Structures are given as structure tokens and as C-alpha cells.
ChimeraX commands (.cxc) that place a marker at each C-alpha (Angstrom):
marker #1 position 77.00,104.63,186.65 radius 0.5
marker #1 position 76.79,100.81,186.59 radius 0.5
marker #1 position 73.03,100.68,186.32 radius 0.5
marker #1 position 73.29,103.36,183.56 radius 0.5
marker #1 position 75.67,101.08,181.59 radius 0.5
marker #1 position 73.52,97.98,182.07 radius 0.5
marker #1 position 70.59,99.90,180.95 radius 0.5
marker #1 position 72.43,101.24,177.71 radius 0.5
marker #1 position 73.59,97.46,176.99 radius 0.5
marker #1 position 69.83,96.35,177.10 radius 0.5
marker #1 position 68.87,99.22,174.93 radius 0.5
marker #1 position 71.82,98.21,172.54 radius 0.5
marker #1 position 70.46,94.72,172.20 radius 0.5
marker #1 position 67.11,95.69,171.35 radius 0.5
marker #1 position 68.47,98.32,168.73 radius 0.5
marker #1 position 70.71,95.61,167.14 radius 0.5
marker #1 position 67.66,93.15,166.81 radius 0.5
marker #1 position 65.74,95.85,165.18 radius 0.5
marker #1 position 68.57,96.74,162.69 radius 0.5
marker #1 position 68.82,92.91,162.05 radius 0.5
marker #1 position 65.19,92.66,161.20 radius 0.5
marker #1 position 65.04,95.63,159.05 radius 0.5
marker #1 position 68.38,94.96,157.19 radius 0.5
marker #1 position 67.29,91.40,156.62 radius 0.5
marker #1 position 63.62,92.35,155.17 radius 0.5
marker #1 position 65.09,95.21,152.97 radius 0.5
marker #1 position 67.78,92.97,151.62 radius 0.5
marker #1 position 65.04,90.24,150.58 radius 0.5
marker #1 position 63.06,92.87,148.96 radius 0.5
marker #1 position 65.89,93.80,146.41 radius 0.5
marker #1 position 65.59,91.91,143.12 radius 0.5
marker #1 position 68.45,89.41,142.29 radius 0.5
marker #1 position 70.31,86.54,143.71 radius 0.5
marker #1 position 73.76,86.02,144.70 radius 0.5
marker #1 position 74.08,83.17,142.33 radius 0.5
marker #1 position 73.00,85.10,139.30 radius 0.5
marker #1 position 75.96,85.56,136.96 radius 0.5
marker #1 position 76.83,85.89,133.37 radius 0.5
marker #1 position 76.81,82.10,132.87 radius 0.5
marker #1 position 73.16,81.04,132.92 radius 0.5
marker #1 position 72.83,78.46,135.76 radius 0.5
marker #1 position 70.28,75.49,135.36 radius 0.5
marker #1 position 67.29,75.49,137.61 radius 0.5
marker #1 position 68.71,72.41,139.35 radius 0.5
marker #1 position 71.78,74.10,140.15 radius 0.5
marker #1 position 70.02,77.16,141.52 radius 0.5
marker #1 position 67.77,75.05,143.62 radius 0.5
marker #1 position 70.85,73.09,145.11 radius 0.5
marker #1 position 72.80,76.23,145.88 radius 0.5
marker #1 position 69.89,77.54,147.59 radius 0.5
marker #1 position 69.28,74.64,149.63 radius 0.5
marker #1 position 72.83,74.41,150.44 radius 0.5
marker #1 position 72.93,77.89,152.19 radius 0.5
marker #1 position 69.56,77.55,153.47 radius 0.5
marker #1 position 68.10,80.48,151.19 radius 0.5
marker #1 position 65.15,78.02,150.36 radius 0.5
marker #1 position 63.86,78.27,153.77 radius 0.5
marker #1 position 61.01,80.77,154.71 radius 0.5
marker #1 position 62.35,84.14,155.63 radius 0.5
marker #1 position 61.35,83.91,159.34 radius 0.5
marker #1 position 63.52,80.67,159.58 radius 0.5
marker #1 position 66.55,82.34,157.95 radius 0.5
marker #1 position 66.23,85.29,160.26 radius 0.5
marker #1 position 65.99,83.28,163.40 radius 0.5
marker #1 position 68.90,81.12,162.32 radius 0.5
marker #1 position 71.07,84.42,161.68 radius 0.5
marker #1 position 70.04,85.92,164.99 radius 0.5
marker #1 position 70.80,82.70,166.91 radius 0.5
marker #1 position 74.24,82.16,165.08 radius 0.5
marker #1 position 75.37,85.88,165.37 radius 0.5
marker #1 position 74.61,85.54,169.08 radius 0.5
marker #1 position 77.34,82.99,169.16 radius 0.5
marker #1 position 79.71,85.28,167.03 radius 0.5
marker #1 position 78.98,83.27,163.82 radius 0.5
marker #1 position 77.90,85.31,160.69 radius 0.5
marker #1 position 77.88,82.38,158.24 radius 0.5
marker #1 position 80.08,82.21,154.92 radius 0.5
marker #1 position 80.47,84.43,151.97 radius 0.5
marker #1 position 77.99,83.22,149.11 radius 0.5
marker #1 position 79.78,84.90,146.28 radius 0.5
marker #1 position 82.68,87.34,146.56 radius 0.5
marker #1 position 84.91,84.95,148.69 radius 0.5
marker #1 position 82.99,81.73,148.36 radius 0.5
marker #1 position 82.50,79.68,151.45 radius 0.5
marker #1 position 85.14,81.95,153.46 radius 0.5
marker #1 position 83.73,82.78,156.83 radius 0.5
marker #1 position 82.26,86.25,156.90 radius 0.5
marker #1 position 84.20,86.98,160.25 radius 0.5
marker #1 position 87.60,86.44,158.71 radius 0.5
marker #1 position 86.84,88.74,155.78 radius 0.5
marker #1 position 85.77,91.68,158.40 radius 0.5
marker #1 position 88.94,90.89,160.38 radius 0.5
marker #1 position 91.04,91.25,157.02 radius 0.5
marker #1 position 89.27,94.29,155.74 radius 0.5
marker #1 position 88.75,96.37,158.88 radius 0.5
marker #1 position 92.17,97.16,160.08 radius 0.5
marker #1 position 92.85,98.87,156.71 radius 0.5
marker #1 position 89.57,101.11,157.29 radius 0.5
marker #1 position 90.46,101.64,160.94 radius 0.5
marker #1 position 93.91,103.04,160.02 radius 0.5
marker #1 position 92.73,105.18,157.32 radius 0.5
marker #1 position 89.77,106.63,159.60 radius 0.5
marker #1 position 91.93,107.17,162.55 radius 0.5
marker #1 position 94.22,109.31,160.62 radius 0.5
marker #1 position 91.54,111.39,159.12 radius 0.5
marker #1 position 89.61,111.74,162.59 radius 0.5
marker #1 position 93.00,112.87,164.23 radius 0.5
marker #1 position 93.75,115.53,161.61 radius 0.5
marker #1 position 90.16,116.75,161.34 radius 0.5
marker #1 position 89.92,117.15,165.08 radius 0.5
marker #1 position 93.37,118.67,165.73 radius 0.5
marker #1 position 92.74,121.22,162.99 radius 0.5
marker #1 position 88.88,121.91,163.33 radius 0.5
marker #1 position 88.99,122.92,167.09 radius 0.5
marker #1 position 91.56,125.31,166.99 radius 0.5
marker #1 position 90.29,126.96,163.67 radius 0.5
marker #1 position 86.79,127.15,165.14 radius 0.5
marker #1 position 88.18,128.56,168.39 radius 0.5
marker #1 position 90.31,131.34,166.42 radius 0.5
marker #1 position 87.26,132.04,164.32 radius 0.5
marker #1 position 85.24,132.75,167.44 radius 0.5
marker #1 position 87.92,134.78,169.13 radius 0.5
marker #1 position 88.47,136.86,165.79 radius 0.5
marker #1 position 84.72,137.21,165.35 radius 0.5
marker #1 position 83.57,139.23,162.32 radius 0.5
marker #1 position 87.05,139.76,161.21 radius 0.5
marker #1 position 88.78,138.75,157.92 radius 0.5
marker #1 position 90.01,135.35,159.68 radius 0.5
marker #1 position 86.52,134.43,160.78 radius 0.5
marker #1 position 85.15,135.58,157.32 radius 0.5
marker #1 position 87.58,133.27,155.66 radius 0.5
marker #1 position 87.14,130.39,157.75 radius 0.5
marker #1 position 83.19,130.53,157.42 radius 0.5
marker #1 position 83.84,130.65,153.65 radius 0.5
marker #1 position 86.03,127.66,153.72 radius 0.5
marker #1 position 83.87,125.53,156.06 radius 0.5
marker #1 position 80.85,126.24,154.11 radius 0.5
marker #1 position 82.38,124.99,150.97 radius 0.5
marker #1 position 83.70,122.01,152.81 radius 0.5
marker #1 position 80.21,121.23,154.28 radius 0.5
marker #1 position 78.42,121.58,150.92 radius 0.5
marker #1 position 80.99,119.63,148.89 radius 0.5
marker #1 position 80.04,115.91,148.78 radius 0.5
marker #1 position 82.86,113.49,149.64 radius 0.5
marker #1 position 83.21,112.08,146.21 radius 0.5
marker #1 position 83.89,115.53,144.67 radius 0.5
marker #1 position 86.63,116.37,146.89 radius 0.5
marker #1 position 88.21,112.86,146.36 radius 0.5
marker #1 position 87.83,113.15,142.68 radius 0.5
marker #1 position 89.38,116.74,142.47 radius 0.5
marker #1 position 92.25,115.75,144.67 radius 0.5
marker #1 position 92.69,112.41,142.47 radius 0.5
marker #1 position 92.66,114.62,139.29 radius 0.5
marker #1 position 94.75,117.44,140.48 radius 0.5
marker #1 position 97.49,115.72,142.49 radius 0.5
marker #1 position 97.28,111.99,141.12 radius 0.5
marker #1 position 96.57,112.50,137.33 radius 0.5
marker #1 position 97.74,116.18,136.41 radius 0.5
marker #1 position 100.65,116.73,138.78 radius 0.5
marker #1 position 101.55,113.21,139.38 radius 0.5
marker #1 position 102.93,113.77,142.76 radius 0.5
marker #1 position 100.72,111.36,144.77 radius 0.5
marker #1 position 99.84,107.82,144.24 radius 0.5
marker #1 position 96.28,107.33,142.90 radius 0.5
marker #1 position 95.37,103.82,144.05 radius 0.5
marker #1 position 95.87,101.70,147.07 radius 0.5
marker #1 position 98.00,102.33,150.47 radius 0.5
marker #1 position 101.42,101.15,149.33 radius 0.5
marker #1 position 103.44,103.97,150.84 radius 0.5
marker #1 position 103.03,106.94,153.28 radius 0.5
marker #1 position 102.24,109.20,150.69 radius 0.5
marker #1 position 99.42,107.21,149.58 radius 0.5
marker #1 position 97.48,108.04,152.53 radius 0.5
marker #1 position 97.50,111.65,151.91 radius 0.5
marker #1 position 94.69,112.04,149.64 radius 0.5
marker #1 position 92.35,109.28,151.02 radius 0.5
marker #1 position 92.77,110.70,154.55 radius 0.5
marker #1 position 92.36,114.28,153.48 radius 0.5
marker #1 position 89.14,113.60,151.46 radius 0.5
marker #1 position 87.71,111.52,154.40 radius 0.5
marker #1 position 88.54,114.38,157.10 radius 0.5
marker #1 position 87.68,117.36,155.04 radius 0.5
marker #1 position 84.04,117.50,155.70 radius 0.5
marker #1 position 84.36,116.43,159.43 radius 0.5
marker #1 position 86.96,119.25,159.82 radius 0.5
marker #1 position 84.91,121.67,158.39 radius 0.5
marker #1 position 81.80,120.58,160.54 radius 0.5
marker #1 position 83.94,120.54,163.77 radius 0.5
marker #1 position 85.17,123.99,163.12 radius 0.5
marker #1 position 81.76,125.41,162.54 radius 0.5
marker #1 position 80.73,123.73,165.53 radius 0.5
marker #1 position 83.64,124.66,167.94 radius 0.5
marker #1 position 83.17,128.40,166.60 radius 0.5
marker #1 position 79.42,128.47,167.85 radius 0.5
marker #1 position 80.20,126.68,170.84 radius 0.5
marker #1 position 82.85,128.75,171.66 radius 0.5
marker #1 position 81.03,132.03,171.18 radius 0.5
marker #1 position 78.34,130.87,173.60 radius 0.5
marker #1 position 80.93,130.06,176.08 radius 0.5
marker #1 position 82.74,133.30,175.83 radius 0.5
marker #1 position 79.46,135.02,176.77 radius 0.5
marker #1 position 79.13,133.15,180.19 radius 0.5
marker #1 position 79.36,134.87,183.16 radius 0.5
marker #1 position 82.37,132.73,184.57 radius 0.5
marker #1 position 84.30,133.83,181.44 radius 0.5
marker #1 position 83.74,137.58,182.43 radius 0.5
marker #1 position 84.79,136.65,185.96 radius 0.5
marker #1 position 87.95,135.04,184.99 radius 0.5
marker #1 position 88.71,138.16,182.75 radius 0.5
marker #1 position 87.92,140.45,185.66 radius 0.5
marker #1 position 90.32,138.51,187.72 radius 0.5
marker #1 position 93.17,139.36,185.14 radius 0.5
marker #1 position 93.48,135.73,183.89 radius 0.5
marker #1 position 95.35,135.80,180.50 radius 0.5
marker #1 position 93.08,135.69,177.51 radius 0.5
marker #1 position 94.72,132.51,176.20 radius 0.5
marker #1 position 94.04,130.92,179.42 radius 0.5
marker #1 position 90.48,132.03,179.46 radius 0.5
marker #1 position 89.84,130.80,175.87 radius 0.5
marker #1 position 91.81,127.45,176.02 radius 0.5
marker #1 position 91.23,126.34,179.64 radius 0.5
marker #1 position 88.06,127.71,180.79 radius 0.5
marker #1 position 85.84,128.34,177.44 radius 0.5
marker #1 position 87.10,125.38,175.49 radius 0.5
marker #1 position 86.37,122.89,178.13 radius 0.5
marker #1 position 82.73,123.53,178.04 radius 0.5
marker #1 position 82.55,124.41,174.24 radius 0.5
marker #1 position 83.96,120.95,173.67 radius 0.5
marker #1 position 80.92,119.29,174.80 radius 0.5
marker #1 position 78.99,119.64,171.51 radius 0.5
marker #1 position 81.95,118.62,169.57 radius 0.5
marker #1 position 82.27,115.59,171.74 radius 0.5
marker #1 position 78.83,114.58,170.93 radius 0.5
marker #1 position 79.44,114.96,167.39 radius 0.5
marker #1 position 82.75,112.96,167.52 radius 0.5
marker #1 position 80.87,109.71,168.86 radius 0.5
marker #1 position 79.08,108.72,165.78 radius 0.5
marker #1 position 81.65,110.36,163.58 radius 0.5
marker #1 position 84.30,108.10,165.03 radius 0.5
marker #1 position 82.19,105.05,164.42 radius 0.5
marker #1 position 81.63,105.92,160.91 radius 0.5
marker #1 position 85.05,107.04,159.91 radius 0.5
marker #1 position 87.07,104.13,161.38 radius 0.5
marker #1 position 84.65,101.53,159.80 radius 0.5
marker #1 position 85.42,102.85,156.47 radius 0.5
marker #1 position 84.27,105.40,154.04 radius 0.5
marker #1 position 82.55,103.70,151.09 radius 0.5
marker #1 position 82.98,106.68,148.83 radius 0.5
marker #1 position 86.57,107.35,149.54 radius 0.5
marker #1 position 87.62,103.83,149.64 radius 0.5
marker #1 position 85.98,103.21,146.15 radius 0.5
marker #1 position 87.57,106.37,144.50 radius 0.5
marker #1 position 91.02,105.42,145.64 radius 0.5
marker #1 position 90.86,101.72,145.14 radius 0.5
marker #1 position 91.45,101.16,148.87 radius 0.5
marker #1 position 90.78,97.45,149.93 radius 0.5
marker #1 position 88.96,98.51,153.25 radius 0.5
marker #1 position 85.66,97.38,154.69 radius 0.5
marker #1 position 83.75,100.30,153.40 radius 0.5
marker #1 position 84.42,99.46,149.75 radius 0.5
marker #1 position 83.70,95.75,150.24 radius 0.5
marker #1 position 80.47,96.50,151.82 radius 0.5
marker #1 position 79.31,98.23,148.67 radius 0.5
marker #1 position 80.56,95.41,146.47 radius 0.5
marker #1 position 78.70,93.02,148.55 radius 0.5
marker #1 position 75.50,94.86,148.16 radius 0.5
marker #1 position 75.86,94.97,144.32 radius 0.5
marker #1 position 76.62,91.05,144.60 radius 0.5
marker #1 position 73.89,90.23,146.65 radius 0.5
marker #1 position 76.17,88.57,149.17 radius 0.5
marker #1 position 73.68,88.38,152.03 radius 0.5
marker #1 position 75.85,87.31,155.02 radius 0.5
marker #1 position 78.35,89.87,154.38 radius 0.5
marker #1 position 75.67,92.63,154.11 radius 0.5
marker #1 position 74.15,91.42,157.44 radius 0.5
marker #1 position 77.45,91.19,159.33 radius 0.5
marker #1 position 78.87,94.62,158.14 radius 0.5
marker #1 position 75.57,96.32,158.93 radius 0.5
marker #1 position 75.37,94.90,162.27 radius 0.5
marker #1 position 78.98,95.94,163.01 radius 0.5
marker #1 position 78.45,99.46,161.84 radius 0.5
marker #1 position 75.40,99.64,164.18 radius 0.5
marker #1 position 77.35,98.17,167.15 radius 0.5
marker #1 position 80.30,100.64,166.62 radius 0.5
marker #1 position 77.78,103.62,166.52 radius 0.5
marker #1 position 76.03,102.33,169.78 radius 0.5
marker #1 position 79.54,101.55,171.51 radius 0.5
marker #1 position 80.75,105.12,170.53 radius 0.5
marker #1 position 77.71,106.84,171.74 radius 0.5
marker #1 position 78.05,105.02,175.19 radius 0.5
marker #1 position 81.79,106.27,175.27 radius 0.5
marker #1 position 80.90,109.69,174.57 radius 0.5
marker #1 position 78.14,109.72,177.29 radius 0.5
marker #1 position 80.72,108.43,179.86 radius 0.5
marker #1 position 83.44,110.99,178.83 radius 0.5
marker #1 position 80.71,113.71,179.52 radius 0.5
marker #1 position 81.13,113.20,183.29 radius 0.5
marker #1 position 84.87,113.70,182.88 radius 0.5
marker #1 position 84.42,117.15,181.11 radius 0.5
marker #1 position 81.58,118.43,182.94 radius 0.5
marker #1 position 81.22,116.90,186.73 radius 0.5
marker #1 position 77.71,118.47,186.70 radius 0.5
marker #1 position 76.30,115.75,184.41 radius 0.5
marker #1 position 74.76,112.92,186.50 radius 0.5
marker #1 position 74.10,109.83,184.01 radius 0.5
marker #1 position 72.17,108.11,186.73 radius 0.5
marker #1 position 69.64,111.02,186.48 radius 0.5
marker #1 position 69.78,111.34,182.80 radius 0.5
marker #1 position 71.05,114.94,183.22 radius 0.5
marker link #1:1,2 radius 0.2
marker link #1:2,3 radius 0.2
marker link #1:3,4 radius 0.2
marker link #1:4,5 radius 0.2
marker link #1:5,6 radius 0.2
marker link #1:6,7 radius 0.2
marker link #1:7,8 radius 0.2
marker link #1:8,9 radius 0.2
marker link #1:9,10 radius 0.2
marker link #1:10,11 radius 0.2
marker link #1:11,12 radius 0.2
marker link #1:12,13 radius 0.2
marker link #1:13,14 radius 0.2
marker link #1:14,15 radius 0.2
marker link #1:15,16 radius 0.2
marker link #1:16,17 radius 0.2
marker link #1:17,18 radius 0.2
marker link #1:18,19 radius 0.2
marker link #1:19,20 radius 0.2
marker link #1:20,21 radius 0.2
marker link #1:21,22 radius 0.2
marker link #1:22,23 radius 0.2
marker link #1:23,24 radius 0.2
marker link #1:24,25 radius 0.2
marker link #1:25,26 radius 0.2
marker link #1:26,27 radius 0.2
marker link #1:27,28 radius 0.2
marker link #1:28,29 radius 0.2
marker link #1:29,30 radius 0.2
marker link #1:30,31 radius 0.2
marker link #1:31,32 radius 0.2
marker link #1:32,33 radius 0.2
marker link #1:33,34 radius 0.2
marker link #1:34,35 radius 0.2
marker link #1:35,36 radius 0.2
marker link #1:36,37 radius 0.2
marker link #1:37,38 radius 0.2
marker link #1:38,39 radius 0.2
marker link #1:39,40 radius 0.2
marker link #1:40,41 radius 0.2
marker link #1:41,42 radius 0.2
marker link #1:42,43 radius 0.2
marker link #1:43,44 radius 0.2
marker link #1:44,45 radius 0.2
marker link #1:45,46 radius 0.2
marker link #1:46,47 radius 0.2
marker link #1:47,48 radius 0.2
marker link #1:48,49 radius 0.2
marker link #1:49,50 radius 0.2
marker link #1:50,51 radius 0.2
marker link #1:51,52 radius 0.2
marker link #1:52,53 radius 0.2
marker link #1:53,54 radius 0.2
marker link #1:54,55 radius 0.2
marker link #1:55,56 radius 0.2
marker link #1:56,57 radius 0.2
marker link #1:57,58 radius 0.2
marker link #1:58,59 radius 0.2
marker link #1:59,60 radius 0.2
marker link #1:60,61 radius 0.2
marker link #1:61,62 radius 0.2
marker link #1:62,63 radius 0.2
marker link #1:63,64 radius 0.2
marker link #1:64,65 radius 0.2
marker link #1:65,66 radius 0.2
marker link #1:66,67 radius 0.2
marker link #1:67,68 radius 0.2
marker link #1:68,69 radius 0.2
marker link #1:69,70 radius 0.2
marker link #1:70,71 radius 0.2
marker link #1:71,72 radius 0.2
marker link #1:72,73 radius 0.2
marker link #1:73,74 radius 0.2
marker link #1:74,75 radius 0.2
marker link #1:75,76 radius 0.2
marker link #1:76,77 radius 0.2
marker link #1:77,78 radius 0.2
marker link #1:78,79 radius 0.2
marker link #1:79,80 radius 0.2
marker link #1:80,81 radius 0.2
marker link #1:81,82 radius 0.2
marker link #1:82,83 radius 0.2
marker link #1:83,84 radius 0.2
marker link #1:84,85 radius 0.2
marker link #1:85,86 radius 0.2
marker link #1:86,87 radius 0.2
marker link #1:87,88 radius 0.2
marker link #1:88,89 radius 0.2
marker link #1:89,90 radius 0.2
marker link #1:90,91 radius 0.2
marker link #1:91,92 radius 0.2
marker link #1:92,93 radius 0.2
marker link #1:93,94 radius 0.2
marker link #1:94,95 radius 0.2
marker link #1:95,96 radius 0.2
marker link #1:96,97 radius 0.2
marker link #1:97,98 radius 0.2
marker link #1:98,99 radius 0.2
marker link #1:99,100 radius 0.2
marker link #1:100,101 radius 0.2
marker link #1:101,102 radius 0.2
marker link #1:102,103 radius 0.2
marker link #1:103,104 radius 0.2
marker link #1:104,105 radius 0.2
marker link #1:105,106 radius 0.2
marker link #1:106,107 radius 0.2
marker link #1:107,108 radius 0.2
marker link #1:108,109 radius 0.2
marker link #1:109,110 radius 0.2
marker link #1:110,111 radius 0.2
marker link #1:111,112 radius 0.2
marker link #1:112,113 radius 0.2
marker link #1:113,114 radius 0.2
marker link #1:114,115 radius 0.2
marker link #1:115,116 radius 0.2
marker link #1:116,117 radius 0.2
marker link #1:117,118 radius 0.2
marker link #1:118,119 radius 0.2
marker link #1:119,120 radius 0.2
marker link #1:120,121 radius 0.2
marker link #1:121,122 radius 0.2
marker link #1:122,123 radius 0.2
marker link #1:123,124 radius 0.2
marker link #1:124,125 radius 0.2
marker link #1:125,126 radius 0.2
marker link #1:126,127 radius 0.2
marker link #1:127,128 radius 0.2
marker link #1:128,129 radius 0.2
marker link #1:129,130 radius 0.2
marker link #1:130,131 radius 0.2
marker link #1:131,132 radius 0.2
marker link #1:132,133 radius 0.2
marker link #1:133,134 radius 0.2
marker link #1:134,135 radius 0.2
marker link #1:135,136 radius 0.2
marker link #1:136,137 radius 0.2
marker link #1:137,138 radius 0.2
marker link #1:138,139 radius 0.2
marker link #1:139,140 radius 0.2
marker link #1:140,141 radius 0.2
marker link #1:141,142 radius 0.2
marker link #1:142,143 radius 0.2
marker link #1:143,144 radius 0.2
marker link #1:144,145 radius 0.2
marker link #1:145,146 radius 0.2
marker link #1:146,147 radius 0.2
marker link #1:147,148 radius 0.2
marker link #1:148,149 radius 0.2
marker link #1:149,150 radius 0.2
marker link #1:150,151 radius 0.2
marker link #1:151,152 radius 0.2
marker link #1:152,153 radius 0.2
marker link #1:153,154 radius 0.2
marker link #1:154,155 radius 0.2
marker link #1:155,156 radius 0.2
marker link #1:156,157 radius 0.2
marker link #1:157,158 radius 0.2
marker link #1:158,159 radius 0.2
marker link #1:159,160 radius 0.2
marker link #1:160,161 radius 0.2
marker link #1:161,162 radius 0.2
marker link #1:162,163 radius 0.2
marker link #1:163,164 radius 0.2
marker link #1:164,165 radius 0.2
marker link #1:165,166 radius 0.2
marker link #1:166,167 radius 0.2
marker link #1:167,168 radius 0.2
marker link #1:168,169 radius 0.2
marker link #1:169,170 radius 0.2
marker link #1:170,171 radius 0.2
marker link #1:171,172 radius 0.2
marker link #1:172,173 radius 0.2
marker link #1:173,174 radius 0.2
marker link #1:174,175 radius 0.2
marker link #1:175,176 radius 0.2
marker link #1:176,177 radius 0.2
marker link #1:177,178 radius 0.2
marker link #1:178,179 radius 0.2
marker link #1:179,180 radius 0.2
marker link #1:180,181 radius 0.2
marker link #1:181,182 radius 0.2
marker link #1:182,183 radius 0.2
marker link #1:183,184 radius 0.2
marker link #1:184,185 radius 0.2
marker link #1:185,186 radius 0.2
marker link #1:186,187 radius 0.2
marker link #1:187,188 radius 0.2
marker link #1:188,189 radius 0.2
marker link #1:189,190 radius 0.2
marker link #1:190,191 radius 0.2
marker link #1:191,192 radius 0.2
marker link #1:192,193 radius 0.2
marker link #1:193,194 radius 0.2
marker link #1:194,195 radius 0.2
marker link #1:195,196 radius 0.2
marker link #1:196,197 radius 0.2
marker link #1:197,198 radius 0.2
marker link #1:198,199 radius 0.2
marker link #1:199,200 radius 0.2
marker link #1:200,201 radius 0.2
marker link #1:201,202 radius 0.2
marker link #1:202,203 radius 0.2
marker link #1:203,204 radius 0.2
marker link #1:204,205 radius 0.2
marker link #1:205,206 radius 0.2
marker link #1:206,207 radius 0.2
marker link #1:207,208 radius 0.2
marker link #1:208,209 radius 0.2
marker link #1:209,210 radius 0.2
marker link #1:210,211 radius 0.2
marker link #1:211,212 radius 0.2
marker link #1:212,213 radius 0.2
marker link #1:213,214 radius 0.2
marker link #1:214,215 radius 0.2
marker link #1:215,216 radius 0.2
marker link #1:216,217 radius 0.2
marker link #1:217,218 radius 0.2
marker link #1:218,219 radius 0.2
marker link #1:219,220 radius 0.2
marker link #1:220,221 radius 0.2
marker link #1:221,222 radius 0.2
marker link #1:222,223 radius 0.2
marker link #1:223,224 radius 0.2
marker link #1:224,225 radius 0.2
marker link #1:225,226 radius 0.2
marker link #1:226,227 radius 0.2
marker link #1:227,228 radius 0.2
marker link #1:228,229 radius 0.2
marker link #1:229,230 radius 0.2
marker link #1:230,231 radius 0.2
marker link #1:231,232 radius 0.2
marker link #1:232,233 radius 0.2
marker link #1:233,234 radius 0.2
marker link #1:234,235 radius 0.2
marker link #1:235,236 radius 0.2
marker link #1:236,237 radius 0.2
marker link #1:237,238 radius 0.2
marker link #1:238,239 radius 0.2
marker link #1:239,240 radius 0.2
marker link #1:240,241 radius 0.2
marker link #1:241,242 radius 0.2
marker link #1:242,243 radius 0.2
marker link #1:243,244 radius 0.2
marker link #1:244,245 radius 0.2
marker link #1:245,246 radius 0.2
marker link #1:246,247 radius 0.2
marker link #1:247,248 radius 0.2
marker link #1:248,249 radius 0.2
marker link #1:249,250 radius 0.2
marker link #1:250,251 radius 0.2
marker link #1:251,252 radius 0.2
marker link #1:252,253 radius 0.2
marker link #1:253,254 radius 0.2
marker link #1:254,255 radius 0.2
marker link #1:255,256 radius 0.2
marker link #1:256,257 radius 0.2
marker link #1:257,258 radius 0.2
marker link #1:258,259 radius 0.2
marker link #1:259,260 radius 0.2
marker link #1:260,261 radius 0.2
marker link #1:261,262 radius 0.2
marker link #1:262,263 radius 0.2
marker link #1:263,264 radius 0.2
marker link #1:264,265 radius 0.2
marker link #1:265,266 radius 0.2
marker link #1:266,267 radius 0.2
marker link #1:267,268 radius 0.2
marker link #1:268,269 radius 0.2
marker link #1:269,270 radius 0.2
marker link #1:270,271 radius 0.2
marker link #1:271,272 radius 0.2
marker link #1:272,273 radius 0.2
marker link #1:273,274 radius 0.2
marker link #1:274,275 radius 0.2
marker link #1:275,276 radius 0.2
marker link #1:276,277 radius 0.2
marker link #1:277,278 radius 0.2
marker link #1:278,279 radius 0.2
marker link #1:279,280 radius 0.2
marker link #1:280,281 radius 0.2
marker link #1:281,282 radius 0.2
marker link #1:282,283 radius 0.2
marker link #1:283,284 radius 0.2
marker link #1:284,285 radius 0.2
marker link #1:285,286 radius 0.2
marker link #1:286,287 radius 0.2
marker link #1:287,288 radius 0.2
marker link #1:288,289 radius 0.2
marker link #1:289,290 radius 0.2
marker link #1:290,291 radius 0.2
marker link #1:291,292 radius 0.2
marker link #1:292,293 radius 0.2
marker link #1:293,294 radius 0.2
marker link #1:294,295 radius 0.2
marker link #1:295,296 radius 0.2
marker link #1:296,297 radius 0.2
marker link #1:297,298 radius 0.2
marker link #1:298,299 radius 0.2
marker link #1:299,300 radius 0.2
marker link #1:300,301 radius 0.2
marker link #1:301,302 radius 0.2
marker link #1:302,303 radius 0.2
marker link #1:303,304 radius 0.2
marker link #1:304,305 radius 0.2
marker link #1:305,306 radius 0.2
marker link #1:306,307 radius 0.2
marker link #1:307,308 radius 0.2
marker link #1:308,309 radius 0.2
view
């Protein structure tokens, strides 16, 4: 296990370096400047600003400096949105909001999606199964901004029973968390259904039934344990994405989280924030995938990470 973790850490470093290089050069290819504004800046002022923040240096020099500083935990300062404020402080301020929103969405999506998928598999080709298949198909097909907008118009504007902006009260979490978790819930339900159907057809399930084990125990103890492995695989990158903030949902409901702030940083060409946030997202995906791989060994002892099995 130790050798496997060391190997994954080395791979993670290589991936982060690659993400850094790709993000940097793509960012530089986008037209515009963080110092462009409605007020026309003189060439002298623009030159002074570029020199102050090192943007007048060759791209490779800028990239090298960023990588060296990032290795020390330093990501520079904001160029425009919160001028001269350290980027790491901005992330520390915005991240807890996105994490709280994402964890609530992830929790309800998992707690609802897995039982729904299991019930659909148990009642295969019955009315409940058909209803759930239609519901999950709609949920997977509908983009997140459509769900968020419909909820906003119905419960926020027309019925006026839920807050439409910010996270000022417990009620204000309902629509953002539902919008953020609806697609994952539907996907988890479909994944649980297909995995459960496959598990139910295995010989060990037939043996358990032949021994007189109750149907509930067969499903939720024997079958669900193995059927949960594909769901766990999906939960890894999902967790990384959902707790670092949903850009669409946070924008629709005016939540001051990291996802929304990332969009604004791209629109404003705030390069240090773009680089730091992208690296943070990539880091979270790598960490969660490693956690999922380790959890495999607890769910299924047959999996041997040292042999890649």
C-alpha cells in the first residue's frame, strides 16, 4: 500500500505540472488583459503595471516563476478583482462556502440515489422501476442551469416561499443544494440500479437465498456491498467537483463561492486566481481518486492495489 501511494503521489506531481502548463498557455492565448477597463489607460501606465506584476517577461520565465512559487504555497496576488490581495487568502475565504453547499448536495444525492436505484432493481420492470427510469433520464438530460432556473422562477419568484439569493438562512440552501445534487442523484440511481441488477444475478446471491437468508439482508448486505463499487468510483471525481463549487448554480443563486469567483476571474483575466483555482480543482480530483482507490480495499478485500488489481 505504501509503495502504491508513493507511486500515485509521483503521478500526481506530473499531472499537476501538465495541468499548470496547459492552463498557463491557454490562458495566455485568450485575448485581453487584466488591466483593460472602461477607463482608457495610457501606454506608460500599462507598461508599468505589466512590469510590476511580471507580465512583461517571456512566457517561459513567468511559468517557471509560478511553478517555483506554487511549490512553496505562494500563488501571487489578485491583479484586478481584489487587487494586490493574496490569492491563497481569497481561496480560503470562498472555499468554505462551496464546500458546505457541495457536501449537503452530495449527501442527499447519495442517500437518495443509492436506495432509489436499489429499489428500482428489486422491482425491475414494474411501475416503480419505470417511474424511476423516466425521472432519472429527465434528471440526467436536463442541464444544471435549467433545473436551477426553474426552481428559482417557481419557488423564488412565483410562489415566493424560498430565498432567491445568497445563503443567509437554512431555507436559502434548499434550492442551490437541490439543483447541485439533482443530476448526481439521478446518475447514482441509474448506476446503482444497473450494478444491483448485475449483483443480484451472481451465484453467491442465489446461494444466500437458498440458505433462507431474508430478502432484505440479501439485497442490502450482500448485493449492495458489491454493487456499490461502481458508485464509489463515480463518487470520487464527483466529490472533488461538487465540494469545490458549482459554477452554474452559484451564479444563478448569487452564492459567493469559489465556483462563481472562478468564472469571474476568467472574465476579468485575473491570471493568478485562474491558475491557483484550476490547480486546486485538479488537486482535489487527484486526491479523491486516490481515496476511492484505497476505499476499494475495504469494500472488496479481493482488490490488491500493489498488483493493480
